[in-house]
PyMOL Python script that loads the backbone (N, CA, C, O; Angstrom):
from pymol import cmd

cmd.read_pdbstr("""\
ATOM      1  N   MET A   1       2.850  10.649  16.442  1.00  0.00           N
ATOM      2  CA  MET A   1       3.046   9.302  15.949  1.00  0.00           C
ATOM      3  C   MET A   1       2.609   8.276  16.989  1.00  0.00           C
ATOM      4  O   MET A   1       2.276   7.145  16.633  1.00  0.00           O
ATOM      5  N   ASN A   2       2.604   8.644  18.255  1.00  0.00           N
ATOM      6  CA  ASN A   2       2.239   7.692  19.299  1.00  0.00           C
ATOM      7  C   ASN A   2       0.790   7.243  19.203  1.00  0.00           C
ATOM      8  O   ASN A   2       0.475   6.101  19.537  1.00  0.00           O
ATOM      9  N   PHE A   3      -0.104   8.134  18.748  1.00  0.00           N
ATOM     10  CA  PHE A   3      -1.505   7.734  18.655  1.00  0.00           C
ATOM     11  C   PHE A   3      -1.706   6.697  17.557  1.00  0.00           C
ATOM     12  O   PHE A   3      -2.696   5.965  17.591  1.00  0.00           O
ATOM     13  N   ILE A   4      -0.811   6.610  16.596  1.00  0.00           N
ATOM     14  CA  ILE A   4      -0.883   5.579  15.563  1.00  0.00           C
ATOM     15  C   ILE A   4      -0.108   4.349  15.997  1.00  0.00           C
ATOM     16  O   ILE A   4      -0.564   3.223  15.797  1.00  0.00           O
ATOM     17  N   ALA A   5       1.043   4.551  16.580  1.00  0.00           N
ATOM     18  CA  ALA A   5       1.926   3.436  16.914  1.00  0.00           C
ATOM     19  C   ALA A   5       1.361   2.565  18.028  1.00  0.00           C
ATOM     20  O   ALA A   5       1.558   1.350  18.007  1.00  0.00           O
ATOM     21  N   ALA A   6       0.679   3.136  18.982  1.00  0.00           N
ATOM     22  CA  ALA A   6       0.208   2.354  20.127  1.00  0.00           C
ATOM     23  C   ALA A   6      -0.789   1.263  19.725  1.00  0.00           C
ATOM     24  O   ALA A   6      -0.577   0.111  20.103  1.00  0.00           O
ATOM     25  N   PRO A   7      -1.859   1.554  18.986  1.00  0.00           N
ATOM     26  CA  PRO A   7      -2.787   0.471  18.627  1.00  0.00           C
ATOM     27  C   PRO A   7      -2.160  -0.555  17.693  1.00  0.00           C
ATOM     28  O   PRO A   7      -2.394  -1.755  17.842  1.00  0.00           O
ATOM     29  N   LEU A   8      -1.361  -0.090  16.728  1.00  0.00           N
ATOM     30  CA  LEU A   8      -0.777  -1.026  15.780  1.00  0.00           C
ATOM     31  C   LEU A   8       0.295  -1.886  16.420  1.00  0.00           C
ATOM     32  O   LEU A   8       0.507  -3.022  15.994  1.00  0.00           O
ATOM     33  N   ALA A   9       0.967  -1.377  17.422  1.00  0.00           N
ATOM     34  CA  ALA A   9       1.995  -2.159  18.096  1.00  0.00           C
ATOM     35  C   ALA A   9       1.368  -3.351  18.799  1.00  0.00           C
ATOM     36  O   ALA A   9       1.948  -4.437  18.814  1.00  0.00           O
ATOM     37  N   GLY A  10       0.199  -3.163  19.377  1.00  0.00           N
ATOM     38  CA  GLY A  10      -0.469  -4.268  20.046  1.00  0.00           C
ATOM     39  C   GLY A  10      -1.070  -5.267  19.080  1.00  0.00           C
ATOM     40  O   GLY A  10      -1.099  -6.465  19.362  1.00  0.00           O
ATOM     41  N   ILE A  11      -1.547  -4.793  17.952  1.00  0.00           N
ATOM     42  CA  ILE A  11      -2.217  -5.674  17.001  1.00  0.00           C
ATOM     43  C   ILE A  11      -1.220  -6.430  16.136  1.00  0.00           C
ATOM     44  O   ILE A  11      -1.289  -7.654  16.031  1.00  0.00           O
ATOM     45  N   PHE A  12      -0.294  -5.707  15.518  1.00  0.00           N
ATOM     46  CA  PHE A  12       0.606  -6.317  14.548  1.00  0.00           C
ATOM     47  C   PHE A  12       2.019  -6.519  15.081  1.00  0.00           C
ATOM     48  O   PHE A  12       2.845  -7.121  14.394  1.00  0.00           O
ATOM     49  N   GLY A  13       2.313  -6.048  16.252  1.00  0.00           N
ATOM     50  CA  GLY A  13       3.649  -6.177  16.792  1.00  0.00           C
ATOM     51  C   GLY A  13       4.656  -5.272  16.105  1.00  0.00           C
ATOM     52  O   GLY A  13       5.844  -5.592  16.047  1.00  0.00           O
ATOM     53  N   LEU A  14       4.188  -4.137  15.581  1.00  0.00           N
ATOM     54  CA  LEU A  14       5.065  -3.200  14.880  1.00  0.00           C
ATOM     55  C   LEU A  14       5.504  -2.095  15.826  1.00  0.00           C
ATOM     56  O   LEU A  14       4.730  -1.622  16.658  1.00  0.00           O
ATOM     57  N   GLY A  15       6.752  -1.696  15.683  1.00  0.00           N
ATOM     58  CA  GLY A  15       7.266  -0.585  16.464  1.00  0.00           C
ATOM     59  C   GLY A  15       7.194   0.701  15.658  1.00  0.00           C
ATOM     60  O   GLY A  15       6.725   0.710  14.520  1.00  0.00           O
ATOM     61  N   GLY A  16       7.661   1.783  16.258  1.00  0.00           N
ATOM     62  CA  GLY A  16       7.612   3.088  15.605  1.00  0.00           C
ATOM     63  C   GLY A  16       8.456   3.159  14.356  1.00  0.00           C
ATOM     64  O   GLY A  16       8.029   3.731  13.353  1.00  0.00           O
ATOM     65  N   SER A  17       9.656   2.584  14.398  1.00  0.00           N
ATOM     66  CA  SER A  17      10.530   2.653  13.221  1.00  0.00           C
ATOM     67  C   SER A  17       9.966   1.849  12.057  1.00  0.00           C
ATOM     68  O   SER A  17      10.106   2.260  10.905  1.00  0.00           O
ATOM     69  N   GLU A  18       9.330   0.707  12.333  1.00  0.00           N
ATOM     70  CA  GLU A  18       8.716  -0.081  11.267  1.00  0.00           C
ATOM     71  C   GLU A  18       7.565   0.677  10.628  1.00  0.00           C
ATOM     72  O   GLU A  18       7.396   0.633   9.410  1.00  0.00           O
ATOM     73  N   LEU A  19       6.768   1.373  11.438  1.00  0.00           N
ATOM     74  CA  LEU A  19       5.661   2.156  10.888  1.00  0.00           C
ATOM     75  C   LEU A  19       6.163   3.294  10.015  1.00  0.00           C
ATOM     76  O   LEU A  19       5.562   3.590   8.983  1.00  0.00           O
ATOM     77  N   VAL A  20       7.253   3.933  10.413  1.00  0.00           N
ATOM     78  CA  VAL A  20       7.813   5.024   9.613  1.00  0.00           C
ATOM     79  C   VAL A  20       8.282   4.491   8.268  1.00  0.00           C
ATOM     80  O   VAL A  20       8.039   5.124   7.240  1.00  0.00           O
ATOM     81  N   VAL A  21       8.948   3.343   8.253  1.00  0.00           N
ATOM     82  CA  VAL A  21       9.428   2.750   6.999  1.00  0.00           C
ATOM     83  C   VAL A  21       8.249   2.412   6.097  1.00  0.00           C
ATOM     84  O   VAL A  21       8.300   2.675   4.895  1.00  0.00           O
ATOM     85  N   ILE A  22       7.189   1.834   6.652  1.00  0.00           N
ATOM     86  CA  ILE A  22       6.009   1.489   5.861  1.00  0.00           C
ATOM     87  C   ILE A  22       5.365   2.748   5.291  1.00  0.00           C
ATOM     88  O   ILE A  22       4.981   2.766   4.121  1.00  0.00           O
ATOM     89  N   LEU A  23       5.242   3.791   6.091  1.00  0.00           N
ATOM     90  CA  LEU A  23       4.642   5.032   5.612  1.00  0.00           C
ATOM     91  C   LEU A  23       5.479   5.677   4.513  1.00  0.00           C
ATOM     92  O   LEU A  23       4.917   6.225   3.565  1.00  0.00           O
ATOM     93  N   VAL A  24       6.798   5.627   4.612  1.00  0.00           N
ATOM     94  CA  VAL A  24       7.665   6.186   3.572  1.00  0.00           C
ATOM     95  C   VAL A  24       7.510   5.394   2.280  1.00  0.00           C
ATOM     96  O   VAL A  24       7.441   5.982   1.200  1.00  0.00           O
ATOM     97  N   ILE A  25       7.455   4.078   2.375  1.00  0.00           N
ATOM     98  CA  ILE A  25       7.271   3.246   1.176  1.00  0.00           C
ATOM     99  C   ILE A  25       5.932   3.558   0.521  1.00  0.00           C
ATOM    100  O   ILE A  25       5.861   3.679  -0.702  1.00  0.00           O
ATOM    101  N   LEU A  26       4.871   3.690   1.312  1.00  0.00           N
ATOM    102  CA  LEU A  26       3.561   4.040   0.760  1.00  0.00           C
ATOM    103  C   LEU A  26       3.585   5.401   0.097  1.00  0.00           C
ATOM    104  O   LEU A  26       2.980   5.589  -0.959  1.00  0.00           O
ATOM    105  N   LEU A  27       4.267   6.339   0.693  1.00  0.00           N
ATOM    106  CA  LEU A  27       4.368   7.682   0.127  1.00  0.00           C
ATOM    107  C   LEU A  27       5.093   7.653  -1.211  1.00  0.00           C
ATOM    108  O   LEU A  27       4.690   8.342  -2.148  1.00  0.00           O
ATOM    109  N   VAL A  28       6.147   6.871  -1.310  1.00  0.00           N
ATOM    110  CA  VAL A  28       6.894   6.767  -2.567  1.00  0.00           C
ATOM    111  C   VAL A  28       6.066   6.067  -3.638  1.00  0.00           C
ATOM    112  O   VAL A  28       6.053   6.498  -4.791  1.00  0.00           O
ATOM    113  N   LEU A  29       5.375   4.990  -3.268  1.00  0.00           N
ATOM    114  CA  LEU A  29       4.603   4.228  -4.253  1.00  0.00           C
ATOM    115  C   LEU A  29       3.382   4.985  -4.768  1.00  0.00           C
ATOM    116  O   LEU A  29       3.132   5.006  -5.973  1.00  0.00           O
ATOM    117  N   PHE A  30       2.629   5.597  -3.879  1.00  0.00           N
ATOM    118  CA  PHE A  30       1.348   6.166  -4.263  1.00  0.00           C
ATOM    119  C   PHE A  30       1.356   7.685  -4.359  1.00  0.00           C
ATOM    120  O   PHE A  30       0.467   8.250  -4.995  1.00  0.00           O
ATOM    121  N   GLY A  31       2.300   8.354  -3.770  1.00  0.00           N
ATOM    122  CA  GLY A  31       2.328   9.811  -3.790  1.00  0.00           C
ATOM    123  C   GLY A  31       1.439  10.397  -2.704  1.00  0.00           C
ATOM    124  O   GLY A  31       0.552   9.731  -2.170  1.00  0.00           O
ATOM    125  N   GLY A  32       1.700  11.649  -2.395  1.00  0.00           N
ATOM    126  CA  GLY A  32       0.976  12.301  -1.297  1.00  0.00           C
ATOM    127  C   GLY A  32      -0.489  12.541  -1.578  1.00  0.00           C
ATOM    128  O   GLY A  32      -1.290  12.585  -0.645  1.00  0.00           O
ATOM    129  N   SER A  33      -0.863  12.698  -2.835  1.00  0.00           N
ATOM    130  CA  SER A  33      -2.257  13.008  -3.145  1.00  0.00           C
ATOM    131  C   SER A  33      -3.160  11.778  -3.085  1.00  0.00           C
ATOM    132  O   SER A  33      -4.367  11.915  -2.883  1.00  0.00           O
ATOM    133  N   LYS A  34      -2.602  10.583  -3.255  1.00  0.00           N
ATOM    134  CA  LYS A  34      -3.414   9.363  -3.254  1.00  0.00           C
ATOM    135  C   LYS A  34      -3.587   8.756  -1.858  1.00  0.00           C
ATOM    136  O   LYS A  34      -4.531   8.000  -1.630  1.00  0.00           O
ATOM    137  N   LEU A  35      -2.700   9.074  -0.939  1.00  0.00           N
ATOM    138  CA  LEU A  35      -2.763   8.432   0.377  1.00  0.00           C
ATOM    139  C   LEU A  35      -4.065   8.695   1.128  1.00  0.00           C
ATOM    140  O   LEU A  35      -4.604   7.757   1.717  1.00  0.00           O
ATOM    141  N   PRO A  36      -4.603   9.921   1.141  1.00  0.00           N
ATOM    142  CA  PRO A  36      -5.873  10.112   1.848  1.00  0.00           C
ATOM    143  C   PRO A  36      -7.021   9.284   1.256  1.00  0.00           C
ATOM    144  O   PRO A  36      -7.848   8.757   1.999  1.00  0.00           O
ATOM    145  N   SER A  37      -7.074   9.169  -0.060  1.00  0.00           N
ATOM    146  CA  SER A  37      -8.147   8.380  -0.672  1.00  0.00           C
ATOM    147  C   SER A  37      -7.953   6.888  -0.384  1.00  0.00           C
ATOM    148  O   SER A  37      -8.930   6.161  -0.203  1.00  0.00           O
ATOM    149  N   LEU A  38      -6.700   6.432  -0.342  1.00  0.00           N
ATOM    150  CA  LEU A  38      -6.451   5.034   0.014  1.00  0.00           C
ATOM    151  C   LEU A  38      -6.865   4.749   1.457  1.00  0.00           C
ATOM    152  O   LEU A  38      -7.462   3.712   1.745  1.00  0.00           O
ATOM    153  N   ALA A  39      -6.547   5.665   2.349  1.00  0.00           N
ATOM    154  CA  ALA A  39      -6.923   5.480   3.754  1.00  0.00           C
ATOM    155  C   ALA A  39      -8.441   5.491   3.921  1.00  0.00           C
ATOM    156  O   ALA A  39      -8.988   4.716   4.706  1.00  0.00           O
ATOM    157  N   LYS A  40      -9.117   6.365   3.187  1.00  0.00           N
ATOM    158  CA  LYS A  40     -10.578   6.430   3.259  1.00  0.00           C
ATOM    159  C   LYS A  40     -11.193   5.125   2.759  1.00  0.00           C
ATOM    160  O   LYS A  40     -12.119   4.598   3.376  1.00  0.00           O
ATOM    161  N   GLY A  41     -10.686   4.609   1.652  1.00  0.00           N
ATOM    162  CA  GLY A  41     -11.191   3.347   1.116  1.00  0.00           C
ATOM    163  C   GLY A  41     -10.936   2.181   2.055  1.00  0.00           C
ATOM    164  O   GLY A  41     -11.783   1.301   2.207  1.00  0.00           O
ATOM    165  N   LEU A  42      -9.772   2.176   2.680  1.00  0.00           N
ATOM    166  CA  LEU A  42      -9.458   1.117   3.637  1.00  0.00           C
ATOM    167  C   LEU A  42     -10.391   1.187   4.842  1.00  0.00           C
ATOM    168  O   LEU A  42     -10.870   0.157   5.318  1.00  0.00           O
ATOM    169  N   GLY A  43     -10.649   2.383   5.333  1.00  0.00           N
ATOM    170  CA  GLY A  43     -11.560   2.544   6.465  1.00  0.00           C
ATOM    171  C   GLY A  43     -12.975   2.103   6.139  1.00  0.00           C
ATOM    172  O   GLY A  43     -13.639   1.472   6.962  1.00  0.00           O
ATOM    173  N   GLN A  44     -13.440   2.435   4.933  1.00  0.00           N
ATOM    174  CA  GLN A  44     -14.785   2.025   4.527  1.00  0.00           C
ATOM    175  C   GLN A  44     -14.881   0.510   4.399  1.00  0.00           C
ATOM    176  O   GLN A  44     -15.886  -0.081   4.796  1.00  0.00           O
ATOM    177  N   SER A  45     -13.851  -0.123   3.850  1.00  0.00           N
ATOM    178  CA  SER A  45     -13.905  -1.571   3.696  1.00  0.00           C
ATOM    179  C   SER A  45     -13.871  -2.274   5.047  1.00  0.00           C
ATOM    180  O   SER A  45     -14.547  -3.286   5.233  1.00  0.00           O
ATOM    181  N   ILE A  46     -13.095  -1.752   5.989  1.00  0.00           N
ATOM    182  CA  ILE A  46     -13.071  -2.341   7.334  1.00  0.00           C
ATOM    183  C   ILE A  46     -14.426  -2.174   8.007  1.00  0.00           C
ATOM    184  O   ILE A  46     -14.912  -3.093   8.667  1.00  0.00           O
ATOM    185  N   ARG A  47     -15.041  -1.001   7.843  1.00  0.00           N
ATOM    186  CA  ARG A  47     -16.357  -0.746   8.430  1.00  0.00           C
ATOM    187  C   ARG A  47     -17.404  -1.694   7.842  1.00  0.00           C
ATOM    188  O   ARG A  47     -18.225  -2.237   8.581  1.00  0.00           O
ATOM    189  N   GLU A  48     -17.385  -1.900   6.514  1.00  0.00           N
ATOM    190  CA  GLU A  48     -18.348  -2.808   5.884  1.00  0.00           C
ATOM    191  C   GLU A  48     -18.129  -4.247   6.335  1.00  0.00           C
ATOM    192  O   GLU A  48     -19.090  -4.986   6.545  1.00  0.00           O
ATOM    193  N   PHE A  49     -16.869  -4.645   6.485  1.00  0.00           N
ATOM    194  CA  PHE A  49     -16.576  -6.003   6.938  1.00  0.00           C
ATOM    195  C   PHE A  49     -17.114  -6.241   8.343  1.00  0.00           C
ATOM    196  O   PHE A  49     -17.720  -7.278   8.613  1.00  0.00           O
ATOM    197  N   LYS A  50     -16.890  -5.277   9.239  1.00  0.00           N
ATOM    198  CA  LYS A  50     -17.392  -5.413  10.609  1.00  0.00           C
ATOM    199  C   LYS A  50     -18.911  -5.470  10.625  1.00  0.00           C
ATOM    200  O   LYS A  50     -19.496  -6.256  11.371  1.00  0.00           O
ATOM    201  N   LYS A  51     -19.557  -4.637   9.800  1.00  0.00           N
ATOM    202  CA  LYS A  51     -21.020  -4.621   9.740  1.00  0.00           C
ATOM    203  C   LYS A  51     -21.541  -5.965   9.233  1.00  0.00           C
ATOM    204  O   LYS A  51     -22.502  -6.509   9.778  1.00  0.00           O
ATOM    205  N   ALA A  52     -20.907  -6.495   8.193  1.00  0.00           N
ATOM    206  CA  ALA A  52     -21.348  -7.772   7.635  1.00  0.00           C
ATOM    207  C   ALA A  52     -21.143  -8.903   8.628  1.00  0.00           C
ATOM    208  O   ALA A  52     -21.984  -9.798   8.719  1.00  0.00           O
ATOM    209  N   SER A  53     -20.053  -8.885   9.370  1.00  0.00           N
ATOM    210  CA  SER A  53     -19.822  -9.964  10.334  1.00  0.00           C
ATOM    211  C   SER A  53     -20.820  -9.878  11.492  1.00  0.00           C
ATOM    212  O   SER A  53     -21.239 -10.906  12.024  1.00  0.00           O
ATOM    213  N   ARG A  54     -21.203  -8.651  11.886  1.00  0.00           N
ATOM    214  CA  ARG A  54     -22.229  -8.522  12.926  1.00  0.00           C
ATOM    215  C   ARG A  54     -23.586  -8.983  12.422  1.00  0.00           C
ATOM    216  O   ARG A  54     -24.338  -9.615  13.163  1.00  0.00           O
ATOM    217  N   ASP A  55     -23.910  -8.675  11.164  1.00  0.00           N
ATOM    218  CA  ASP A  55     -25.187  -9.083  10.604  1.00  0.00           C
ATOM    219  C   ASP A  55     -25.288 -10.598  10.492  1.00  0.00           C
ATOM    220  O   ASP A  55     -26.361 -11.161  10.708  1.00  0.00           O
ATOM    221  N   ASP A  56     -24.184 -11.268  10.158  1.00  0.00           N
ATOM    222  CA  ASP A  56     -24.200 -12.718  10.051  1.00  0.00           C
ATOM    223  C   ASP A  56     -24.489 -13.367  11.393  1.00  0.00           C
ATOM    224  O   ASP A  56     -25.227 -14.350  11.459  1.00  0.00           O
ATOM    225  N   VAL A  57     -23.924 -12.838  12.450  1.00  0.00           N
ATOM    226  CA  VAL A  57     -24.139 -13.402  13.781  1.00  0.00           C
ATOM    227  C   VAL A  57     -25.588 -13.194  14.209  1.00  0.00           C
ATOM    228  O   VAL A  57     -26.188 -14.085  14.810  1.00  0.00           O
ATOM    229  N   GLU A  58     -26.153 -12.036  13.908  1.00  0.00           N
ATOM    230  CA  GLU A  58     -27.537 -11.756  14.302  1.00  0.00           C
ATOM    231  C   GLU A  58     -28.533 -12.546  13.466  1.00  0.00           C
ATOM    232  O   GLU A  58     -29.613 -12.871  13.960  1.00  0.00           O
ATOM    233  N   ASP A  59     -28.208 -12.867  12.217  1.00  0.00           N
ATOM    234  CA  ASP A  59     -29.137 -13.559  11.333  1.00  0.00           C
ATOM    235  C   ASP A  59     -29.183 -15.065  11.562  1.00  0.00           C
ATOM    236  O   ASP A  59     -30.135 -15.720  11.137  1.00  0.00           O
ATOM    237  N   GLU A  60     -28.176 -15.624  12.224  1.00  0.00           N
ATOM    238  CA  GLU A  60     -28.162 -17.058  12.447  1.00  0.00           C
ATOM    239  C   GLU A  60     -29.304 -17.447  13.389  1.00  0.00           C
ATOM    240  O   GLU A  60     -29.500 -16.816  14.427  1.00  0.00           O
ATOM    241  N   PRO A  61     -30.046 -18.477  13.025  1.00  0.00           N
ATOM    242  CA  PRO A  61     -31.117 -18.923  13.923  1.00  0.00           C
ATOM    243  C   PRO A  61     -30.531 -19.580  15.164  1.00  0.00           C
ATOM    244  O   PRO A  61     -29.426 -20.123  15.146  1.00  0.00           O
ATOM    245  N   ALA A  62     -31.294 -19.516  16.224  1.00  0.00           N
ATOM    246  CA  ALA A  62     -30.840 -20.142  17.473  1.00  0.00           C
ATOM    247  C   ALA A  62     -30.819 -21.646  17.275  1.00  0.00           C
ATOM    248  O   ALA A  62     -31.770 -22.228  16.752  1.00  0.00           O
ATOM    249  N   LYS A  63     -29.745 -22.260  17.691  1.00  0.00           N
ATOM    250  CA  LYS A  63     -29.623 -23.705  17.508  1.00  0.00           C
ATOM    251  C   LYS A  63     -30.377 -24.407  18.630  1.00  0.00           C
ATOM    252  O   LYS A  63     -30.132 -24.165  19.812  1.00  0.00           O
ATOM    253  N   THR A  64     -31.290 -25.274  18.238  1.00  0.00           N
ATOM    254  CA  THR A  64     -32.063 -26.030  19.211  1.00  0.00           C
ATOM    255  C   THR A  64     -31.488 -27.433  19.286  1.00  0.00           C
ATOM    256  O   THR A  64     -31.050 -27.983  18.275  1.00  0.00           O
ATOM    257  N   PRO A  65     -31.488 -28.004  20.458  1.00  0.00           N
ATOM    258  CA  PRO A  65     -30.967 -29.362  20.575  1.00  0.00           C
ATOM    259  C   PRO A  65     -31.864 -30.339  19.822  1.00  0.00           C
ATOM    260  O   PRO A  65     -33.091 -30.255  19.881  1.00  0.00           O
ATOM    261  N   VAL A  66     -31.235 -31.250  19.128  1.00  0.00           N
ATOM    262  CA  VAL A  66     -31.967 -32.244  18.348  1.00  0.00           C
ATOM    263  C   VAL A  66     -31.806 -33.592  19.039  1.00  0.00           C
ATOM    264  O   VAL A  66     -30.702 -33.996  19.406  1.00  0.00           O
ATOM    265  N   ALA A  67     -32.941 -34.281  19.210  1.00  0.00           N
ATOM    266  CA  ALA A  67     -32.889 -35.595  19.853  1.00  0.00           C
ATOM    267  C   ALA A  67     -32.207 -36.576  18.914  1.00  0.00           C
ATOM    268  O   ALA A  67     -32.461 -36.553  17.710  1.00  0.00           O
ATOM    269  N   PRO A  68     -31.341 -37.442  19.444  1.00  0.00           N
ATOM    270  CA  PRO A  68     -30.665 -38.410  18.578  1.00  0.00           C
ATOM    271  C   PRO A  68     -31.671 -39.394  17.991  1.00  0.00           C
ATOM    272  O   PRO A  68     -32.638 -39.787  18.643  1.00  0.00           O
ATOM    273  N   LYS A  69     -31.420 -39.775  16.759  1.00  0.00           N
ATOM    274  CA  LYS A  69     -32.314 -40.735  16.106  1.00  0.00           C
ATOM    275  C   LYS A  69     -32.011 -42.133  16.610  1.00  0.00           C
ATOM    276  O   LYS A  69     -30.853 -42.526  16.752  1.00  0.00           O
ATOM    277  N   THR A  70     -33.090 -42.886  16.882  1.00  0.00           N
ATOM    278  CA  THR A  70     -32.911 -44.269  17.325  1.00  0.00           C
ATOM    279  C   THR A  70     -33.126 -45.171  16.116  1.00  0.00           C
ATOM    280  O   THR A  70     -33.999 -44.910  15.288  1.00  0.00           O
ATOM    281  N   PRO A  71     -32.343 -46.212  16.016  1.00  0.00           N
ATOM    282  CA  PRO A  71     -32.512 -47.105  14.875  1.00  0.00           C
ATOM    283  C   PRO A  71     -33.867 -47.828  14.967  1.00  0.00           C
ATOM    284  O   PRO A  71     -34.341 -48.125  16.063  1.00  0.00           O
ATOM    285  N   PRO A  72     -34.474 -48.104  13.831  1.00  0.00           N
ATOM    286  CA  PRO A  72     -35.785 -48.793  13.852  1.00  0.00           C
ATOM    287  C   PRO A  72     -35.659 -50.200  14.435  1.00  0.00           C
ATOM    288  O   PRO A  72     -34.662 -50.892  14.228  1.00  0.00           O
ATOM    289  N   ALA A  73     -36.688 -50.601  15.163  1.00  0.00           N
ATOM    290  CA  ALA A  73     -36.691 -51.943  15.780  1.00  0.00           C
ATOM    291  C   ALA A  73     -36.911 -52.986  14.677  1.00  0.00           C
ATOM    292  O   ALA A  73     -37.749 -52.805  13.794  1.00  0.00           O
ATOM    293  N   ALA A  74     -36.153 -54.064  14.744  1.00  0.00           N
ATOM    294  CA  ALA A  74     -36.249 -55.105  13.704  1.00  0.00           C
ATOM    295  C   ALA A  74     -37.195 -56.191  14.078  1.00  0.00           C
ATOM    296  O   ALA A  74     -37.385 -57.135  13.312  1.00  0.00           O
TER     297      ALA A  74
END
""", "prot")
cmd.dss("prot")
cmd.show_as("cartoon", "prot")
cmd.util.cbc("prot")
cmd.orient("prot")
């Protein structure tokens, strides 16, 4: 359980007992046969989100400084 609790404790501030309660609730709601498919889907969605956010940063054009416009002389 420590290999799961350590990263989540730093990210979400959850302790071991909170993780156990969450896992028991998930087990009751979805059953043992659905949990692996839910975890796989969650992992794929996180992977796609990270990929899309990296692609957005790489696709942005470099911002060039623009000279301020001067008002026309009257």
